Each structure stands twice: as C-alpha cells, then as structure tokens.
N, C-alpha and C positions, 0 to 999 in steps of 0.2 A: 458438595458446596452448599452452604446455607443461603437463604435469601438475604440475610443481613450480615455479611461478614465484617469483621473488624476492619477499619480503615487505616489503622496505624501499621499493622503487619498482619498477615494471615496467621491464624492460630497454629497452623502446621503446614508451612509451605511445601515441605517434602511430600506431603500426602496429596498434593495436587491442587490446593486452594490457590486463589488468585490475589494479586495485589490490586485492590479496587481502584486506586488512583490511576493505574494504567488503563483499566477498563473505562473509567470516566474520560480519560484523555482520548482513547480511541473512539468513544461515543461522540465526543465533541468534534473529532476529525470527520466522522461520518456525517454529522449534522452540517458541518461546513461544506463538505463535498456535495451533499444533496442540494443545499441552498445555491451553491455556485453553478452546478450543472443545470438547475431549473432556470436560473436567471439567464444563463448563456443560451439556453434552448428556446426561450419564449420571448425575451425582450427584443424589440426592434433594434437593428444595427445602429440606427441614429441615437438611441438611448445608450447603447453600449459604448458609444464614443465620448460621452461626457466625462467630466473630471471625476465625479463621484464614482462612476462605475470603474474607471481606471484604478482608483484607489482600492475599490473592492477587489479588483483583479490581483492586486499585489498580495492581499491577504488570502484570497482563494488559491493563489499560486503555491501556498504552503500545504494545501490539502494532500497532494500526491506525495511530496517528501515526508509529510507527517504520517501518512498511511504506511509508507515503507519503514520509517523510523519506528513506528509502533510494532511492526512485524519483527524488527530487530530486538526490541525490548522484550517481547514475549518469548522469542527464541531462547534467550539466555535463561529466563525463568524456568522454562520446561526442559532445558538441556543440561544444565550444570548438575542437577540432582541425579542424572543418569550418564554422567560423563564417561565412565568406564564401559558402559554397555554399548556405546557408539564407536568403540575402537575395533569392533569385530562385526562380521556380517552375520548378525543374529536377527531374530524376529523383531525386536524393538527398532533397529535401524531400518530393516526392510519396510516396516509399517510406515515410518516417517517418510522415507523416500517415495513410497507410493503416494502419500498425501501430497508431497511437493510436485510430483509428476502430474497428479490430478489437477492441481492449481494451474500448471502450464497448459494442460489440455483444455481446461475451462477457458483460458485466455484465447486459445486458438479457435475454439468453438464460437466465441463471441465475434470473431472476425470473419467467419465463413461468408463469402459473397453470395453463395447459393446453398440452400438446404438440400443438397443432393451430392453424395460422394461421387457419383458418376460424372456429373457436370463439373465438379471441382477438379476431378482427375483429368478430364479430357478437354474442357472448353474454356479454361481461364486465359484471359489476356494478361499481358505483362503487368498492367496496372492492377488487375484483380489479384495476381499472385503477390504483388507487394502489399496489397491490402490484407490478404490472408495472413501474411507473416509479419505484420506490424508488431513491434515489441511494446507491450502494454504493461500496466502495473502488475497484473497477475504473472506475466512472464518474468518480470524483474524480481518479484518475490520468489517465485519458484526456482529460477536459476540461482538467485542470490543465496537462498537457503540450502540448495544442493551444494553450492560451492563451499559454504560454511561447514557442512558435514564432511566434505572432502578434506578440508583442513584438519578437522577433528580426527578423521579416520587415519590420515597419513602422518600427522605430526604429533598427535596424542597429548603431549605436554601442554598444560594450560598456558604457560608462559610463552611458548612458541606460537600457539594459536592467537593469543592476545597481541603479540608483536606483529604477526602477519596481517591481522585485521586492521590494526592501526596503519601499517605500511600501505595497505590497499586503499584505505580512505584517502591518504595523502596523495597516492599515485593517481587515483580517479579524479580528485579535485584538480590537480595541476595538469593532467594529461588530457582532460576533456576537450579544450580548444584544439589541440593537435589531432585528436581522434576525429573530431567533426570536420576537419579539413580533408579527410580521406574519403573518397567515393568507393566504399567497399563493394558496391555492386560490380565494379570492373574486375574484381579479383575473386569474389565469392558468390555462392548461390544466393538467390533472393532471401532464403531463410536466414542464413548466416549474416548476410549483409545488413539486415535490419536490427541485429542485436546491439551493435556498438554505438550507432549515432542515429539522429533523426533526419538525415538528409533525404530519405525516401518515405517519410511519413510516420515513422515510429514515434509515438508521443512520449514514451518513457523508456528510452534505451538504457543500457547498463551505464553508459557515461552521460551524465553524472549520477543517475538516480540510485544505482546500487550503493553508492557512497553513503546515502542517508540510511539505508538498511544496516550497513556495517557500523555506522555511527551509533545507531540504536543499540547494537550489540555491545559496544564499548561502554555506553552510558549505563546500560542495565547490568553489565558485568561489574562495574565499579560500585553500583548500588548494592548488588548482592554481597560484595565484600564489606561494604559499609554496614549492612544489616548484621552480618556475622560479628563485626567489631563494635556494634551498637553506637554508631556515629552517623546515623542517617541525616540528622539536622545539619551537621557540619558539611556533609557531602553535598546536600542540595544548596547550601549557601555558596560553596565554591563552584558548583555547576552553574548557578545563576551568574556568578562573577565571570566565569570563563565564557559563558554564552554572550554576555554583554560585550566582552572584549572582542569576540568574533564578529558581532554585529557592527561595532564601531570600526573595527579593522576593515571589514568588507566595504563600508562606505568610504573610508579614508583612502584606501588603496585605489578605489575607482575614481576618486577625484584627482589622483596624481596625473601629471601631464605626459606620462610615458607608458608604453605598453610592452609587455613581455612577449606577446604572441603576434604573428603576422596578421591573423584574423581575430577580431575581438567582437564578440556578441554577448552583451551583458545578460540578457534574459535567458539565453539557451546554454551558453558554455562557460561563462565567466567564473573563475575561482572566487572572485569577490562576492558574486551573488550566492555561490555555494556557501561561503562563510556566513553571509547574512541569514540565509535560511536555516543553516545548521545551528547558529547561535540562537535564533528565534525558537527553534524546537527545544533546545536545552533550557531556555528560560520558561517556555510553556509547560514542559513536563515538571519542572521544579514548582511552578505555580500550582499545578494540580496536586502535587504532594503536600505543599503548604496548606492548600484549601481543605484537603481531607483531614488535616489535623484538628480542625474545629468541628468535625462532624462525628456522631457516634455510630451511625449506620447509613447505609445507602440502599434504597429499594432497587429491586431488579429492573424496574422501569427506567431508571437512570443509567444503568450499566449495560443493559442487554444489547444495545446497538454496538457497543464495543466488544462484547463477548462474541457476538455473531457478525462481526464486521465483514468477513468474507462472504457470508450468505447475503447480507444486505447489499454489498458492493455489486455482486452479480445480478441480484434480483432488480435493483434499481435501474441498472443499464437496460435490462430487458423491458421493464415497464416504461421507462422514460423515452429511450431511443428506438427500441425494437431491435430486431436482428433478422437474419435470413429466415429464422423460425417463425417470427411474428412481425412481418414487415408492415402490416396494417393495424394490428392490435397493440397500439402503444400510444402514449400521451401526445406525442408530437403530431401524429396523424389524426387522432380523435379530437383534440382541442385546437389544432392549427397553430401557426407561428404568429409572431408579431402581436403579442397580447399586451395589454396595458400593465402598468406596474402593479396595480391592485389585483388584477386577474392573475398575474404571475405569482404574487405572494399567496393567493388562494390555492394555486396549483402546487406550490411548494408545501403548503400546510397539508394538502391532501396526500401528496406523496410521502411526506414525513410520517403521518399517522398510519398509512398503509405499511410502510417499512417497519414501524414500531410494532404494530400488531403482528405482522408476519414474523418478526424476530422473536417476539414473546412466545408465539405458538411453536416456532421451530425449536427454541431453547427448551420449552416445556416438554415437547416430544422427545428431545434428546435426553433430558434428565430423568423423566418419569416413565417413558415408554420406549426404551432404547431399541428393542427388536422392531417395533413399528417404524421408528425413525430410520433404521437400516433398510427396511422394506420400501419405504418411500424413496430413499436414494436409489435403490436397485430398480424400482419400477420406472422412475423418471429417467434414469440413465438408459434403461432398456428401450423405452418408448422413443427417446431421442435417437438412439443408434438404429432402431428399426426403420424409422422414417428417413434417416440420413442415408441409409444404404438401399432403400427401396424407391425413393422418390426420383423422378426424372426431370423435375423442373429446376 
C-alpha cells in the first residue's frame, strides 16, 4: 500500500489496497471515541449534567455503533475477493478465525478483575464474575465476524448470505426490547447471560449492537457492487436519502402516542433510536465519500488511526482507564478526576498525540519490518501470559 493512495478508488482493490474514505471515516470515529472517553473520565459530574454535555453525549453515543459499522464495512472489502476460499476449512479461513478469536480474548483480558489466573479461577465473587464476562465492543466484533463467516461457510451463495444478513438486522432491531426484558442469568451461565443484553453490566451486547456491524456489511456490499457497475455517485446519493428517511422515521415513530413493547427504553433498546443511529451512520459514510472526491491524496497521518483502529482502541483503554495489569499507571490515577474543562481538553490533546504516534510506529513496523512486528506481538503476548499464570495477587 502506498502512502498516498487514490481517494476515488484503489488502483487494484483485489491486490489488497484500501478505500481511503473508509479509513478516514474510521479515523474520525476513533477521534470521537477518544474525545468522549476523556471528557467522561475527567469532567466533574456537575459539568456532565449541563445541556451542552448532554448534546455532546448524543453524538458520542454514535462512536460505538460507528466502530462496529466500520468493522462491517471492512469485512466485505476483505472478504468478497476471497469468497470461494472461505467455503472450506483451509488456511485462509483458519487464519481469519484465529484473528477473530484473538479479538474476543483481548476483550476478555481487558475485563480481568485480577492479573492472576489463580485468583480469577478460585476467588471471584459473583459481581467479579459478571465483570469478567461483560460483553464489550471487542466481543461484539469478534462474535459478529465469526457469525458472518459461519453464514458464508454454510450457505455459500452470495444471495443467501445477503438475505440472511438483512433478516438479522431487522430481527435484532425489533427484538432488542424483548430480549432486554429477559434475565438470562436465571437460565444461563454468567458468560452466556452477558452476551445478549446489558441487564448485568454489558455495555455493548449483541442486541442491538451487532445490528450495526451487520448493517455495515450490507452498506459495503452494495458499494462494492456499485463500484463494479461504475455507479458510486448514484449509490451514495441514495444511501444519503435512505439514511435521512431512517433518521426522520426514528424521531417520528418515537413521537407517536402508542408503544409496541411492554417496556420501552429509548436510549438502550428502542428500534426508533436504532433507526436514528443507523441512518446517521449511512449519512456520515456518504459524507466521507463525497469529501474524498475533492482531494487528490491523503497522507498516512490522516488515515493511520483508522487503519490501526483495533490497536488504538485497546491501547487507549489501557492508558486512560488502566486495567488489572496497570491499576496505578494510567491517566485517571496520575492526573486525578474532576478536572476543569481546559485541563480536560489538554489531557485529550495529549492522549490523541500519544495514540497518533503509537499508531504511526505500529503501522510502520507492520509494513516495513514485518518479522519484527510479529516478534513484538509474540513477546508482549508471552510476557502477559507468563505473569498472568505466575502471579498470586
């Protein structure tokens, strides 16, 4: 991949080059996520209760759906060109499934209440067990992508896959309020009970969040067809129109004086809010495509956060919030809470530049020194596992 790829289309998408408007979109999502997490972490509760911050929360509420939506976009770009290879248990499929399992394990590691396998296995309370198995964005991406490959593996035909993905989006959208009315902990283990809803602390359970990942698949699928038929501009025009219809419909349906479900929670389970967010993402990705039509190139510094979004996501959580591995060496402990707005903006700027430099170095290592990049992964993973299985605290 060159440092300045074309923004209209990759010169040879089948060779593995990227659509830069998708990387710019994902970089913007990471930026929004960093900003929102820093403001939530450091601003006093009194400041977070004012009207301006509540408006900010509405937009920041798009960051997780947008992250999942972006994962769906890139899934199609990297999958359609090897569609036949994923119908059989061959090395390409095995490699992909290992990556998705690693994403799930990363999510599990970030929720470890103690950095000791012995203590986790023997001493966890019920609350800590639920914390360990909280379903987060990484879990949702990993399980969602595994399920997509299951559809490809068993149903094979593109038309069947496409229909099943659309059916799943509709089912997730309208079944979410009903799923959240069930206390799965009464019937399932803590691990399985955390997957489906957020009643026991899961911030991003499958319902409704996997719907955004699947929606990204459909949007990207239709885009790839539009590229083949050379009608990208028309496609994004209609994607914008449909997105606006979804947004308006979501607000209008919410204003109606009757409810379809016995329990109605707009912010967590409402199909209306799902439509508003999905429509917003469709409009936003269209805006990024239109924006790139007026540019001749994009420097790596503007796209690297999107290219290395998984790396940045994991690293920023460790730096900002810490974990069982670094409970004291993180920004919240070092700088303290309840900072002023100016101080919080300064902390955001510092975190942003740290993530940008880290992503640039990580991407450079991967592109130019791949063996060293692999050794870094192996060494970090080995050190993590060594202390996890030898520590008693």
